[in-house]
PDB file as gemmi writes it, atoms N, CA and C in Angstrom:
CRYST1    1.000    1.000    1.000  90.00  90.00  90.00 P 1                      
ATOM      1  N   UNK A   1       0.632  -1.415   0.125  1.00  0.00           N  
ATOM      2  CA  UNK A   1       0.051  -0.273   0.149  1.00  0.00           C  
ATOM      3  C   UNK A   1       1.004   1.299   0.150  1.00  0.00           C  
ATOM      4  N   UNK A   2       0.719   2.290  -1.017  1.00  0.00           N  
ATOM      5  CA  UNK A   2       1.341   3.297  -0.994  1.00  0.00           C  
ATOM      6  C   UNK A   2       1.158   4.393   0.038  1.00  0.00           C  
ATOM      7  N   UNK A   3       2.088   4.949   0.678  1.00  0.00           N  
ATOM      8  CA  UNK A   3       2.097   5.997   1.506  1.00  0.00           C  
ATOM      9  C   UNK A   3       1.836   7.188   0.498  1.00  0.00           C  
ATOM     10  N   UNK A   4       0.973   7.689   1.248  1.00  0.00           N  
ATOM     11  CA  UNK A   4       1.005   9.434   0.983  1.00  0.00           C  
ATOM     12  C   UNK A   4       0.630  10.052   1.718  1.00  0.00           C  
ATOM     13  N   UNK A   5       1.523  11.456   1.760  1.00  0.00           N  
ATOM     14  CA  UNK A   5       1.251  12.557   2.498  1.00  0.00           C  
ATOM     15  C   UNK A   5       1.176  13.452   2.097  1.00  0.00           C  
ATOM     16  N   UNK A   6       0.488  14.461   2.751  1.00  0.00           N  
ATOM     17  CA  UNK A   6      -0.053  15.839   2.673  1.00  0.00           C  
ATOM     18  C   UNK A   6       0.110  16.958   3.285  1.00  0.00           C  
ATOM     19  N   UNK A   7       0.342  18.546   2.682  1.00  0.00           N  
ATOM     20  CA  UNK A   7       0.914  19.705   3.178  1.00  0.00           C  
ATOM     21  C   UNK A   7      -0.704  20.213   3.414  1.00  0.00           C  
ATOM     22  N   UNK A   8      -0.930  20.670   4.945  1.00  0.00           N  
ATOM     23  CA  UNK A   8      -1.612  21.839   4.745  1.00  0.00           C  
ATOM     24  C   UNK A   8      -1.499  22.946   4.973  1.00  0.00           C  
ATOM     25  N   UNK A   9      -2.142  24.228   4.044  1.00  0.00           N  
ATOM     26  CA  UNK A   9      -1.972  25.243   3.706  1.00  0.00           C  
ATOM     27  C   UNK A   9      -2.822  25.902   4.120  1.00  0.00           C  
ATOM     28  N   UNK A  10      -2.764  27.330   4.673  1.00  0.00           N  
ATOM     29  CA  UNK A  10      -3.551  28.387   4.457  1.00  0.00           C  
ATOM     30  C   UNK A  10      -4.181  28.527   6.182  1.00  0.00           C  
ATOM     31  N   UNK A  11      -3.652  27.249   7.046  1.00  0.00           N  
ATOM     32  CA  UNK A  11      -4.229  27.508   8.243  1.00  0.00           C  
ATOM     33  C   UNK A  11      -4.278  28.726   9.124  1.00  0.00           C  
ATOM     34  N   UNK A  12      -2.828  29.857   9.032  1.00  0.00           N  
ATOM     35  CA  UNK A  12      -2.896  31.060   9.345  1.00  0.00           C  
ATOM     36  C   UNK A  12      -4.072  31.945   8.547  1.00  0.00           C  
ATOM     37  N   UNK A  13      -4.831  32.059   7.903  1.00  0.00           N  
ATOM     38  CA  UNK A  13      -5.857  32.581   7.538  1.00  0.00           C  
ATOM     39  C   UNK A  13      -7.051  32.244   8.203  1.00  0.00           C  
ATOM     40  N   UNK A  14      -7.070  31.332   8.741  1.00  0.00           N  
ATOM     41  CA  UNK A  14      -8.205  30.748   9.598  1.00  0.00           C  
ATOM     42  C   UNK A  14      -7.998  30.455  11.375  1.00  0.00           C  
ATOM     43  N   UNK A  15      -7.564  28.917  11.752  1.00  0.00           N  
ATOM     44  CA  UNK A  15      -7.711  29.334  13.011  1.00  0.00           C  
ATOM     45  C   UNK A  15      -6.291  28.761  13.609  1.00  0.00           C  
ATOM     46  N   UNK A  16      -5.251  29.173  12.460  1.00  0.00           N  
ATOM     47  CA  UNK A  16      -4.045  28.768  13.231  1.00  0.00           C  
ATOM     48  C   UNK A  16      -3.697  27.381  12.738  1.00  0.00           C  
ATOM     49  N   UNK A  17      -2.718  26.351  13.273  1.00  0.00           N  
ATOM     50  CA  UNK A  17      -2.715  25.203  13.608  1.00  0.00           C  
ATOM     51  C   UNK A  17      -1.720  25.011  14.889  1.00  0.00           C  
ATOM     52  N   UNK A  18      -1.615  25.654  15.764  1.00  0.00           N  
ATOM     53  CA  UNK A  18      -0.622  25.505  17.215  1.00  0.00           C  
ATOM     54  C   UNK A  18      -1.766  24.511  17.778  1.00  0.00           C  
ATOM     55  N   UNK A  19      -2.927  24.193  17.805  1.00  0.00           N  
ATOM     56  CA  UNK A  19      -4.093  23.588  18.568  1.00  0.00           C  
ATOM     57  C   UNK A  19      -3.775  22.243  18.048  1.00  0.00           C  
ATOM     58  N   UNK A  20      -3.537  21.668  16.315  1.00  0.00           N  
ATOM     59  CA  UNK A  20      -3.513  20.319  16.162  1.00  0.00           C  
ATOM     60  C   UNK A  20      -2.383  19.712  16.922  1.00  0.00           C  
ATOM     61  N   UNK A  21      -2.563  18.266  16.793  1.00  0.00           N  
ATOM     62  CA  UNK A  21      -1.367  17.548  17.687  1.00  0.00           C  
ATOM     63  C   UNK A  21      -1.493  16.266  16.801  1.00  0.00           C  
ATOM     64  N   UNK A  22       0.234  15.666  16.737  1.00  0.00           N  
ATOM     65  CA  UNK A  22       0.362  14.539  16.021  1.00  0.00           C  
ATOM     66  C   UNK A  22      -0.802  13.041  16.503  1.00  0.00           C  
ATOM     67  N   UNK A  23      -1.566  13.066  15.475  1.00  0.00           N  
ATOM     68  CA  UNK A  23      -2.109  11.573  15.708  1.00  0.00           C  
ATOM     69  C   UNK A  23      -3.988  11.946  15.715  1.00  0.00           C  
ATOM     70  N   UNK A  24      -4.283  13.489  15.770  1.00  0.00           N  
ATOM     71  CA  UNK A  24      -5.358  14.025  15.032  1.00  0.00           C  
ATOM     72  C   UNK A  24      -6.048  13.566  13.860  1.00  0.00           C  
ATOM     73  N   UNK A  25      -7.175  13.380  13.490  1.00  0.00           N  
ATOM     74  CA  UNK A  25      -7.523  13.241  12.533  1.00  0.00           C  
ATOM     75  C   UNK A  25      -8.596  14.184  11.503  1.00  0.00           C  
ATOM     76  N   UNK A  26      -8.159  14.454  10.533  1.00  0.00           N  
ATOM     77  CA  UNK A  26      -8.696  15.641   9.690  1.00  0.00           C  
ATOM     78  C   UNK A  26      -9.624  14.900   8.400  1.00  0.00           C  
ATOM     79  N   UNK A  27     -10.424  15.634   8.130  1.00  0.00           N  
ATOM     80  CA  UNK A  27     -11.408  15.205   6.937  1.00  0.00           C  
ATOM     81  C   UNK A  27     -10.739  16.129   5.841  1.00  0.00           C  
ATOM     82  N   UNK A  28     -10.656  15.327   4.913  1.00  0.00           N  
ATOM     83  CA  UNK A  28     -10.288  16.229   3.276  1.00  0.00           C  
ATOM     84  C   UNK A  28     -11.574  15.847   2.585  1.00  0.00           C  
ATOM     85  N   UNK A  29     -11.879  16.951   2.212  1.00  0.00           N  
ATOM     86  CA  UNK A  29     -13.030  17.006   1.395  1.00  0.00           C  
ATOM     87  C   UNK A  29     -12.891  17.923  -0.227  1.00  0.00           C  
ATOM     88  N   UNK A  30     -13.125  16.952  -1.486  1.00  0.00           N  
ATOM     89  CA  UNK A  30     -13.438  17.690  -2.506  1.00  0.00           C  
ATOM     90  C   UNK A  30     -14.002  19.135  -2.749  1.00  0.00           C  
ATOM     91  N   UNK A  31     -13.323  20.132  -3.477  1.00  0.00           N  
ATOM     92  CA  UNK A  31     -14.445  21.387  -3.687  1.00  0.00           C  
ATOM     93  C   UNK A  31     -14.444  21.608  -5.158  1.00  0.00           C  
ATOM     94  N   UNK A  32     -14.890  20.920  -5.939  1.00  0.00           N  
ATOM     95  CA  UNK A  32     -14.805  20.869  -7.157  1.00  0.00           C  
ATOM     96  C   UNK A  32     -15.317  22.364  -7.668  1.00  0.00           C  
ATOM     97  N   UNK A  33     -16.268  23.288  -7.129  1.00  0.00           N  
ATOM     98  CA  UNK A  33     -16.871  24.517  -7.413  1.00  0.00           C  
ATOM     99  C   UNK A  33     -15.694  25.679  -7.087  1.00  0.00           C  
ATOM    100  N   UNK A  34     -14.920  25.090  -6.598  1.00  0.00           N  
ATOM    101  CA  UNK A  34     -13.515  26.456  -6.167  1.00  0.00           C  
ATOM    102  C   UNK A  34     -13.084  27.095  -6.973  1.00  0.00           C  
ATOM    103  N   UNK A  35     -13.649  28.750  -7.180  1.00  0.00           N  
ATOM    104  CA  UNK A  35     -13.348  29.466  -8.417  1.00  0.00           C  
ATOM    105  C   UNK A  35     -11.948  29.548  -8.595  1.00  0.00           C  
ATOM    106  N   UNK A  36     -11.240  29.546  -7.567  1.00  0.00           N  
ATOM    107  CA  UNK A  36      -9.732  29.384  -7.973  1.00  0.00           C  
ATOM    108  C   UNK A  36      -9.003  28.092  -8.396  1.00  0.00           C  
ATOM    109  N   UNK A  37      -9.076  27.081  -7.634  1.00  0.00           N  
ATOM    110  CA  UNK A  37      -8.495  25.357  -8.128  1.00  0.00           C  
ATOM    111  C   UNK A  37      -9.807  24.909  -8.518  1.00  0.00           C  
ATOM    112  N   UNK A  38      -9.925  24.261  -9.811  1.00  0.00           N  
ATOM    113  CA  UNK A  38     -10.793  23.031  -9.425  1.00  0.00           C  
ATOM    114  C   UNK A  38     -10.357  21.587  -8.979  1.00  0.00           C  
ATOM    115  N   UNK A  39      -9.167  21.671  -8.477  1.00  0.00           N  
ATOM    116  CA  UNK A  39      -8.534  20.578  -7.881  1.00  0.00           C  
ATOM    117  C   UNK A  39      -8.712  20.681  -6.376  1.00  0.00           C  
ATOM    118  N   UNK A  40      -9.416  21.725  -6.031  1.00  0.00           N  
ATOM    119  CA  UNK A  40      -9.159  22.047  -4.335  1.00  0.00           C  
ATOM    120  C   UNK A  40      -9.793  21.213  -3.367  1.00  0.00           C  
ATOM    121  N   UNK A  41      -8.759  20.844  -2.325  1.00  0.00           N  
ATOM    122  CA  UNK A  41      -9.606  19.733  -1.495  1.00  0.00           C  
ATOM    123  C   UNK A  41      -9.040  20.605  -0.092  1.00  0.00           C  
ATOM    124  N   UNK A  42     -10.719  21.148   0.342  1.00  0.00           N  
ATOM    125  CA  UNK A  42     -10.278  21.618   1.826  1.00  0.00           C  
ATOM    126  C   UNK A  42      -9.989  20.587   2.746  1.00  0.00           C  
ATOM    127  N   UNK A  43      -9.607  21.175   4.012  1.00  0.00           N  
ATOM    128  CA  UNK A  43      -9.586  20.223   5.446  1.00  0.00           C  
ATOM    129  C   UNK A  43     -10.287  20.489   6.294  1.00  0.00           C  
ATOM    130  N   UNK A  44     -10.729  20.093   7.063  1.00  0.00           N  
ATOM    131  CA  UNK A  44     -11.824  20.237   7.559  1.00  0.00           C  
ATOM    132  C   UNK A  44     -11.877  19.480   9.039  1.00  0.00           C  
ATOM    133  N   UNK A  45     -12.080  20.169   9.901  1.00  0.00           N  
ATOM    134  CA  UNK A  45     -12.043  19.957  11.290  1.00  0.00           C  
ATOM    135  C   UNK A  45     -13.574  20.294  12.223  1.00  0.00           C  
ATOM    136  N   UNK A  46     -13.914  19.569  12.795  1.00  0.00           N  
ATOM    137  CA  UNK A  46     -15.193  19.870  13.647  1.00  0.00           C  
ATOM    138  C   UNK A  46     -14.916  20.148  15.071  1.00  0.00           C  
ATOM    139  N   UNK A  47     -15.278  20.909  15.700  1.00  0.00           N  
ATOM    140  CA  UNK A  47     -16.372  21.909  15.123  1.00  0.00           C  
ATOM    141  C   UNK A  47     -16.056  22.868  14.572  1.00  0.00           C  
ATOM    142  N   UNK A  48     -14.641  23.474  13.950  1.00  0.00           N  
ATOM    143  CA  UNK A  48     -14.356  24.443  13.379  1.00  0.00           C  
ATOM    144  C   UNK A  48     -14.635  24.723  11.834  1.00  0.00           C  
ATOM    145  N   UNK A  49     -14.977  23.506  11.566  1.00  0.00           N  
ATOM    146  CA  UNK A  49     -15.339  23.733   9.949  1.00  0.00           C  
ATOM    147  C   UNK A  49     -13.923  23.579   9.014  1.00  0.00           C  
ATOM    148  N   UNK A  50     -13.809  24.260   8.071  1.00  0.00           N  
ATOM    149  CA  UNK A  50     -12.785  24.429   7.165  1.00  0.00           C  
ATOM    150  C   UNK A  50     -11.623  25.063   7.655  1.00  0.00           C  
ATOM    151  N   UNK A  51     -10.350  24.357   7.956  1.00  0.00           N  
ATOM    152  CA  UNK A  51      -9.349  24.907   8.589  1.00  0.00           C  
ATOM    153  C   UNK A  51      -7.972  25.152   7.693  1.00  0.00           C  
ATOM    154  N   UNK A  52      -8.304  24.931   6.470  1.00  0.00           N  
ATOM    155  CA  UNK A  52      -6.862  25.114   5.237  1.00  0.00           C  
ATOM    156  C   UNK A  52      -7.532  24.357   3.755  1.00  0.00           C  
ATOM    157  N   UNK A  53      -6.396  24.557   3.311  1.00  0.00           N  
ATOM    158  CA  UNK A  53      -6.513  23.545   1.951  1.00  0.00           C  
ATOM    159  C   UNK A  53      -5.443  22.547   1.878  1.00  0.00           C  
ATOM    160  N   UNK A  54      -5.338  21.095   1.010  1.00  0.00           N  
ATOM    161  CA  UNK A  54      -4.193  20.755   0.698  1.00  0.00           C  
ATOM    162  C   UNK A  54      -3.307  21.296   0.075  1.00  0.00           C  
ATOM    163  N   UNK A  55      -2.329  21.291   0.428  1.00  0.00           N  
ATOM    164  CA  UNK A  55      -1.769  22.578  -0.681  1.00  0.00           C  
ATOM    165  C   UNK A  55      -1.161  21.931  -2.052  1.00  0.00           C  
ATOM    166  N   UNK A  56      -1.002  22.806  -3.341  1.00  0.00           N  
ATOM    167  CA  UNK A  56      -1.260  22.672  -4.585  1.00  0.00           C  
ATOM    168  C   UNK A  56      -0.232  23.366  -5.299  1.00  0.00           C  
ATOM    169  N   UNK A  57       0.776  23.963  -4.636  1.00  0.00           N  
ATOM    170  CA  UNK A  57       1.616  25.022  -5.494  1.00  0.00           C  
ATOM    171  C   UNK A  57       3.266  24.261  -4.890  1.00  0.00           C  
ATOM    172  N   UNK A  58       4.274  24.668  -5.684  1.00  0.00           N  
ATOM    173  CA  UNK A  58       5.640  24.387  -5.654  1.00  0.00           C  
ATOM    174  C   UNK A  58       6.117  25.016  -4.316  1.00  0.00           C  
ATOM    175  N   UNK A  59       5.387  26.077  -4.049  1.00  0.00           N  
ATOM    176  CA  UNK A  59       6.073  27.003  -2.725  1.00  0.00           C  
ATOM    177  C   UNK A  59       5.129  26.582  -1.867  1.00  0.00           C  
ATOM    178  N   UNK A  60       4.180  26.024  -1.634  1.00  0.00           N  
ATOM    179  CA  UNK A  60       3.137  25.358  -0.527  1.00  0.00           C  
ATOM    180  C   UNK A  60       3.721  23.729  -0.239  1.00  0.00           C  
ATOM    181  N   UNK A  61       3.951  23.126  -0.986  1.00  0.00           N  
ATOM    182  CA  UNK A  61       3.935  21.590  -1.049  1.00  0.00           C  
ATOM    183  C   UNK A  61       5.224  20.880  -0.359  1.00  0.00           C  
ATOM    184  N   UNK A  62       5.538  20.449   0.628  1.00  0.00           N  
ATOM    185  CA  UNK A  62       6.610  20.309   1.773  1.00  0.00           C  
ATOM    186  C   UNK A  62       7.051  19.135   1.065  1.00  0.00           C  
ATOM    187  N   UNK A  63       8.495  19.090   0.737  1.00  0.00           N  
ATOM    188  CA  UNK A  63       9.165  17.503   0.296  1.00  0.00           C  
ATOM    189  C   UNK A  63       8.277  16.800  -0.497  1.00  0.00           C  
ATOM    190  N   UNK A  64       8.153  15.700  -0.268  1.00  0.00           N  
ATOM    191  CA  UNK A  64       7.683  14.559  -1.155  1.00  0.00           C  
ATOM    192  C   UNK A  64       6.120  14.283  -1.215  1.00  0.00           C  
ATOM    193  N   UNK A  65       5.605  15.539  -0.274  1.00  0.00           N  
ATOM    194  CA  UNK A  65       4.216  15.100  -0.119  1.00  0.00           C  
ATOM    195  C   UNK A  65       3.410  15.338  -1.301  1.00  0.00           C  
ATOM    196  N   UNK A  66       2.245  14.972  -1.523  1.00  0.00           N  
ATOM    197  CA  UNK A  66       1.462  14.983  -2.659  1.00  0.00           C  
ATOM    198  C   UNK A  66       0.921  16.376  -2.777  1.00  0.00           C  
ATOM    199  N   UNK A  67       0.684  17.039  -3.675  1.00  0.00           N  
ATOM    200  CA  UNK A  67      -0.294  18.015  -3.880  1.00  0.00           C  
ATOM    201  C   UNK A  67      -1.653  17.458  -3.913  1.00  0.00           C  
ATOM    202  N   UNK A  68      -2.364  18.260  -3.830  1.00  0.00           N  
ATOM    203  CA  UNK A  68      -3.685  18.243  -4.223  1.00  0.00           C  
ATOM    204  C   UNK A  68      -4.153  17.824  -5.815  1.00  0.00           C  
ATOM    205  N   UNK A  69      -3.619  18.354  -6.534  1.00  0.00           N  
ATOM    206  CA  UNK A  69      -3.455  17.748  -8.334  1.00  0.00           C  
ATOM    207  C   UNK A  69      -2.974  16.183  -7.883  1.00  0.00           C  
ATOM    208  N   UNK A  70      -2.140  15.766  -7.456  1.00  0.00           N  
ATOM    209  CA  UNK A  70      -2.017  14.611  -7.449  1.00  0.00           C  
ATOM    210  C   UNK A  70      -2.825  13.678  -6.213  1.00  0.00           C  
ATOM    211  N   UNK A  71      -3.254  14.456  -5.347  1.00  0.00           N  
ATOM    212  CA  UNK A  71      -3.947  13.511  -4.540  1.00  0.00           C  
ATOM    213  C   UNK A  71      -5.295  13.139  -5.421  1.00  0.00           C  
ATOM    214  N   UNK A  72      -5.989  14.116  -6.229  1.00  0.00           N  
ATOM    215  CA  UNK A  72      -7.787  14.420  -6.251  1.00  0.00           C  
ATOM    216  C   UNK A  72      -7.876  13.009  -6.832  1.00  0.00           C  
ATOM    217  N   UNK A  73      -7.482  12.271  -7.718  1.00  0.00           N  
ATOM    218  CA  UNK A  73      -7.901  11.072  -8.474  1.00  0.00           C  
ATOM    219  C   UNK A  73      -7.681   9.943  -7.522  1.00  0.00           C  
ATOM    220  N   UNK A  74      -6.794   9.923  -6.278  1.00  0.00           N  
ATOM    221  CA  UNK A  74      -6.769   8.783  -5.908  1.00  0.00           C  
ATOM    222  C   UNK A  74      -7.802   8.943  -4.473  1.00  0.00           C  
ATOM    223  N   UNK A  75      -8.491   9.576  -4.329  1.00  0.00           N  
ATOM    224  CA  UNK A  75      -9.890   9.833  -3.181  1.00  0.00           C  
ATOM    225  C   UNK A  75     -10.643   9.834  -4.062  1.00  0.00           C  
ATOM    226  N   UNK A  76     -11.804   9.549  -2.777  1.00  0.00           N  
ATOM    227  CA  UNK A  76     -13.408   9.381  -3.312  1.00  0.00           C  
ATOM    228  C   UNK A  76     -13.156  11.254  -3.042  1.00  0.00           C  
ATOM    229  N   UNK A  77     -14.690  11.296  -3.063  1.00  0.00           N  
ATOM    230  CA  UNK A  77     -15.145  13.024  -2.727  1.00  0.00           C  
ATOM    231  C   UNK A  77     -14.695  13.365  -1.333  1.00  0.00           C  
ATOM    232  N   UNK A  78     -14.398  12.212  -0.285  1.00  0.00           N  
ATOM    233  CA  UNK A  78     -13.991  12.726   0.970  1.00  0.00           C  
ATOM    234  C   UNK A  78     -12.787  11.555   1.358  1.00  0.00           C  
ATOM    235  N   UNK A  79     -12.361  12.070   2.079  1.00  0.00           N  
ATOM    236  CA  UNK A  79     -10.858  11.050   2.678  1.00  0.00           C  
ATOM    237  C   UNK A  79     -11.072  11.597   4.420  1.00  0.00           C  
ATOM    238  N   UNK A  80     -10.319  10.891   5.185  1.00  0.00           N  
ATOM    239  CA  UNK A  80      -9.517  10.869   6.171  1.00  0.00           C  
ATOM    240  C   UNK A  80      -7.680  11.321   6.021  1.00  0.00           C  
ATOM    241  N   UNK A  81      -7.039  11.936   6.948  1.00  0.00           N  
ATOM    242  CA  UNK A  81      -5.734  11.905   6.916  1.00  0.00           C  
ATOM    243  C   UNK A  81      -5.714  12.150   8.459  1.00  0.00           C  
ATOM    244  N   UNK A  82      -4.773  11.439   8.956  1.00  0.00           N  
ATOM    245  CA  UNK A  82      -4.113  12.009  10.395  1.00  0.00           C  
ATOM    246  C   UNK A  82      -2.535  12.427  10.272  1.00  0.00           C  
ATOM    247  N   UNK A  83      -2.319  13.536  11.274  1.00  0.00           N  
ATOM    248  CA  UNK A  83      -1.378  14.595  11.353  1.00  0.00           C  
ATOM    249  C   UNK A  83      -0.634  14.316  11.999  1.00  0.00           C  
ATOM    250  N   UNK A  84       0.742  14.032  11.406  1.00  0.00           N  
ATOM    251  CA  UNK A  84       1.998  13.568  11.601  1.00  0.00           C  
ATOM    252  C   UNK A  84       2.903  14.392  12.242  1.00  0.00           C  
ATOM    253  N   UNK A  85       2.731  15.937  11.554  1.00  0.00           N  
ATOM    254  CA  UNK A  85       4.033  16.899  12.122  1.00  0.00           C  
ATOM    255  C   UNK A  85       3.166  17.886  12.005  1.00  0.00           C  
ATOM    256  N   UNK A  86       3.370  19.107  13.144  1.00  0.00           N  
ATOM    257  CA  UNK A  86       2.934  20.320  13.274  1.00  0.00           C  
ATOM    258  C   UNK A  86       4.132  21.323  13.140  1.00  0.00           C  
ATOM    259  N   UNK A  87       4.878  21.570  12.069  1.00  0.00           N  
ATOM    260  CA  UNK A  87       6.294  22.356  11.771  1.00  0.00           C  
ATOM    261  C   UNK A  87       6.471  23.788  12.283  1.00  0.00           C  
ATOM    262  N   UNK A  88       5.450  24.352  11.918  1.00  0.00           N  
ATOM    263  CA  UNK A  88       5.166  25.561  12.510  1.00  0.00           C  
ATOM    264  C   UNK A  88       3.682  26.521  12.601  1.00  0.00           C  
ATOM    265  N   UNK A  89       3.549  27.720  12.578  1.00  0.00           N  
ATOM    266  CA  UNK A  89       2.126  28.510  12.774  1.00  0.00           C  
ATOM    267  C   UNK A  89       1.544  28.076  11.434  1.00  0.00           C  
ATOM    268  N   UNK A  90       2.092  27.707  10.241  1.00  0.00           N  
ATOM    269  CA  UNK A  90       1.023  27.697   9.343  1.00  0.00           C  
ATOM    270  C   UNK A  90       1.651  26.275   8.411  1.00  0.00           C  
ATOM    271  N   UNK A  91       2.658  25.293   8.951  1.00  0.00           N  
ATOM    272  CA  UNK A  91       2.455  24.233   8.364  1.00  0.00           C  
ATOM    273  C   UNK A  91       2.014  22.817   8.764  1.00  0.00           C  
ATOM    274  N   UNK A  92       1.356  22.180   8.411  1.00  0.00           N  
ATOM    275  CA  UNK A  92       0.959  20.580   8.826  1.00  0.00           C  
ATOM    276  C   UNK A  92       1.211  19.755   8.022  1.00  0.00           C  
ATOM    277  N   UNK A  93       1.751  18.905   7.974  1.00  0.00           N  
ATOM    278  CA  UNK A  93       1.841  17.406   7.249  1.00  0.00           C  
ATOM    279  C   UNK A  93       1.085  16.130   7.805  1.00  0.00           C  
ATOM    280  N   UNK A  94       0.504  15.258   7.276  1.00  0.00           N  
ATOM    281  CA  UNK A  94      -0.610  14.491   7.243  1.00  0.00           C  
ATOM    282  C   UNK A  94      -0.510  13.119   6.482  1.00  0.00           C  
ATOM    283  N   UNK A  95      -0.750  12.282   7.070  1.00  0.00           N  
ATOM    284  CA  UNK A  95      -0.564  10.824   5.987  1.00  0.00           C  
ATOM    285  C   UNK A  95      -2.193  10.570   5.651  1.00  0.00           C  
ATOM    286  N   UNK A  96      -2.487  10.493   4.780  1.00  0.00           N  
ATOM    287  CA  UNK A  96      -3.642   9.913   4.082  1.00  0.00           C  
ATOM    288  C   UNK A  96      -4.442   8.540   4.117  1.00  0.00           C  
ATOM    289  N   UNK A  97      -5.523   8.311   4.546  1.00  0.00           N  
ATOM    290  CA  UNK A  97      -5.889   7.379   4.921  1.00  0.00           C  
ATOM    291  C   UNK A  97      -6.715   6.769   3.388  1.00  0.00           C  
ATOM    292  N   UNK A  98      -5.737   5.880   2.778  1.00  0.00           N  
ATOM    293  CA  UNK A  98      -6.306   5.628   1.117  1.00  0.00           C  
ATOM    294  C   UNK A  98      -7.080   4.147   1.270  1.00  0.00           C  
TER     295      UNK A  98                                                      
END                                                                             
């Protein structure tokens, strides 16, 4: 089974990410109607709602993590991921459950 890691980006525009802990589960939800990115995948944590997006740019994808574009066809409309690393105030790496 392939190990797929993603970077969550944009948390600094919402709730930050300093409250996330290793092992937390986040929900990945495709957002095909996103006017900025037709491969957008939002990251949701209840009760907060959307906390960020799966990174989809060479400037925001960390290391060998998958971009939203690479991940998009590997998941259904929704998937789960487990937080592996909270790197700083705006970077989180998760392992996707495929």
